[in-house]
N, C-alpha and C positions, 0 to 999 in steps of 0.2 A: 454560424460563424467559422468560418477554414482557422487551421491552428495557427496560420502565417499571424494572420489578421490576434489571435488570441495572446500569442506570443509577444508581438509588439505591443498590446496595451499596457504590458508591463512597466515599457518604457517610459520615460518622458518623450513628448515631440523631437525635440531636437536632438534626441539621440536614437529615434527609429530609423536612419538613413545606415549610422553603423552598422547595421544586423540583415541586410539585404540579404550580403553573400552568401552568411549562416543559414539565414532563414530559406537558402534556394533551396537546403536540403532537411525541412523540417522532419520526413519522417524516417531521418535517420537519425536526427539529434535526439539526445537522453538526459543532456544536464549540462548548464550556465550555471559555473563559479565564481563568484565575483566577490573580494575581497579589499577593502580599503590598501593603498600599495601596494596591491600585490595584484600580476598579470591575470586579463580577463580570460578562463580556462574554458574552452569547449569541449566536451566528450561527445562524440560520435560516433556508433557500432563499435566500442570500445575503444576507441581511439584517443587521444588528447590535442587538441592542436589551440592557440592562442590567436585572440583577434587585437588587432589593429588600431590604432586610433583612426587610420580610412578607410575602415572597416576592412582590407583584406583579413586572410586566414591563412596564419603561418604555421609548421612545427619548430618555431624556434621563438622562445619567452622575448626576446633581445631586441626585438618593437614593437612587443605587446604594449597594448592600451593596460595603464594601472590606474587603477580608479582613485579617483581624489575622495577624501572624506565629504566633502559637498556632493561630490557626484553619484556617494552610494546614499546621502541622506535623499537624494532629489528620484533616485529610484523608489526609495524604501516610502516616501508620501504620495508618489505617483501611484502605486501599488495598495495603500490605504487610501488613495481618495484625501489626502491631504486631511485627513480626521483621523489619524492613528489611536486616538482614545476611542474608539468605535469597534476598533479590532482589538484591543486591549485583551480580551478572554480569550480570541487562537493567539496571540505574539505570546502571550507567556506557556505555551504551552511546545513551542519556540517553531512552528510555521504557521502559514497562510496557503488554504487553496484558492487560485483562483479560477476564472470563466475557464471553459474546457477539462477542469480536472487537474490543472497544473500546481503542482503543490513545491512553494516557497519554502524553503528551510529556512532559519534564520539563528544566528548567534552575534552575541556582544557582553554587554554588561549584565549580568542577571541582579535584581534587586526581590531580595528574600524579605517575608512578611513574619510578624514573633512564633509563627511556630517553626518557623526555616523553610517554612515551602518556596517557591517561588509564584511573585506577586507579579513580575514584568521582566520583560526584557526592553534596559532603556540604552543607549549609544549602539542601535545597530550596526555592525560594522563588519558582518559576513552574510555571505546568500548563497543560497545553494539551490538554482531553479531547474524542478525535476520535471520533465517533457514529459506528460499522459500520454500512451499509447494503447488504446484498446485493439486487440488481435482475438476478431471475433474468428469462432471456428478454433481457438488454441489449443482447447482442451478435446478436439473431437477424437481423436487420436484413443483416449483412454477412459472415455468414457462409460466401455463398455463393464470396466471392470469396476463399476463403482456403484451399481444397482445389482440385486437379487432377487428374481421373481416380479419385477417392476416397484422395488423399495431401494428409497436410496441407501448405501450404506452408511454408516458413520465414519470420516474420511480425515485424516491430518496430513498436510503436506509439509515437506520437512526438504530446507535446501540453505545454504548461504547467503550471506546478503547479495543480493544484484542477479539473482541465476532464475529471477521470472516467477516466483512462486503467486505471485500478488496479479501478475497477469495470466497466469490459469485457475488460477482462482475467481476473478470476472468473468471468465466463460465456463466456467464451470456455474455457477451461479445462475448464469442466462440461460444455459440446458436446462437446469433443474425448474429453473421457473417459465420458462416455453413449451417444457415438454420435449421429448427426443425417443426413439426408436425405440429406447431398454424404459423409458418412464415415462407416467402421465405428465402434464406440466402439475406445479406442486407450490404451495405458499413458502416464497422462503422471506425471513426476516435474517436482516444485516446489521451488525452494528457495528458501525465506521468509527472509531473511537479518531485517528489520523485523517480522516475523510480523503483519504487514499482507495479504498475500495470503490466507490460511489464514485469520487471527484464531487463533492458537495458543493454546490457553488449556491451561496443563499436558499440550502434545503434542496436545490433542486438535485438530482444526478446530474452528471457530465459524460460518466459511463453507462452502458446499455446492459443492464441488469436483467432484465427481464422484464415482460408483463403484469406476473403477479409477485413483483416484489417492492418490498417495503423497507424503505433505511431510516436508523436511525443515527445520524450523523453528530460527533463530537460526543461520544458519551464514551464513559468507560465501559471497558467490553462486559465484564462481569452484570454490571448494576443492568447494563442496556440486555444483556440476553433476559433476564427473566422479568424485565418491563417489557419487552418484545412476546414473551410466552402470557404475559398477564393479558396484554394488550387486542395482540394482534393474531394471534394464534398458530401460528406459524410452524408447518410441517417439518420444514430444515429451519437453520439457525446458523447462519458464517460471520466468522469472526477471523482477523489477519492478527498473524503473531501475538500468541497464547503464551502462557510460558509460569505465571505465578501462581498460588493459592486461591485465591479468589477466583480466577478463571476456571482452575480445572473444578475449583465446587459449583460454580456456576453451566457449566457444561455437564456433569455426570446429572446434574437438577432437571435441563432440560432431557438428555434422556431419558433420564427416570420418570418425566412428563410426555413422553410417547414419543417426543420429537428428535428428530436426526440430526447432526451437527455435521458441517465441514468447515476447517480452520487449517491455521499454518502456523508454522514454528522454524524458527532458527537451530541448524543442524547439520549434520553428516551423516548420521548414522543412527541404529536405535537407541547405541548405548550412551547420545547423546541426550534421546528423549527420553531416555528411563532413570537419568540422569539429571533431569530435573525436575521429574514428577514422582518419583518414585514413592519419596515419604508424606504423598499428601496425603490429608486422612478423611478425604470427601468421598473415594472410589467405592463400589462396593464392595461384600467379600468376597475375598481373592484376588479382588482387582489389582491391589497392592504388591503381589509377590507377580503378576503377569501383567506388564502395561497393554500388552498386545487383546487383552478383554473389553479395553475400554475404545477402543477406535479399531473398524474391523476392514478399514485400507491404510496401508502407509505406503506414500508416494514419496520417493527421493528424487530432488531434480539436483541437475548439476551444470555447471555452464562448458557449451561445445561452441569453444570459436568466438564468433557473436551473439551467437541463440545457446539456450537454455533447451535440457532436454530432461525426460524423465527417465532417472538411471535406472531402476525398479522400481516396483510397486510390492507387497507385503504383503497376507492377511493375514487376521489376528492371531495365529499361530507363526508367523514368522516364516511362513513358505512364500518362494517366488513365486510369483504369477506373473509379470512381466520383466524382461532387463537382464 
């Protein structure tokens, strides 16, 4: 299905016409932000614009379409196919992934259980529709730095939000799985806790992650890594946005079992990375003093105009290989 049709399916039939101008440039579309009483905001190639009731797009919010409570309710019901209870597990995580891998973040009134955990989100009043874009070949220029004598090196991608680390991660996974000029194709296990890497819809990846890739969708990262090691025997395990103690423990266990890891983390520098993990107790002897011994390659990304770029690549000793 074409991306335009995938996005249109999010909205009820009587609203579809409003989106024709927006979707004439769907390849540049990044986010659609909706909120009760707020103007409909369109983020395209780093710019914010507003959608009017007649479907025109403007740079001013003055004549923008302000969604009513009833209109947003209609959109939410349409997304859930008029059966919100069937999607309760996904909604309480704060997002749904729809066909095409497009991810819809949700906010509203939170209902807690007796343990203080989120049981559900009701009265959903805000949506953030993040448009999925897979960039085949995004990792082509950096793959040579990630191999040594045919072995994929433990790699960490570090960047602030919105700098393309998940896009780059997807293509690294695809190239490891299919094989490339630096290494043969290997079995890859992906733990896709938020359905963002594979863009899973009903368990089926919507993004191309390669012919030798298995995906565990919607599973917490630490549990998922160990489950995949036991059940699927991946040569490489891939996860997005690591950072807590359980994640690091699982990563160390994967490495100790002989597997390689490719992961991402929010941050700007090696100081940010060490600040998050240096107190963990699960690293092998000596690693607590030198985090560089955990991963063998560190890629730091930054935003460059409309696109991301790899600012620098460091090895485990902190030597700059690129950038």
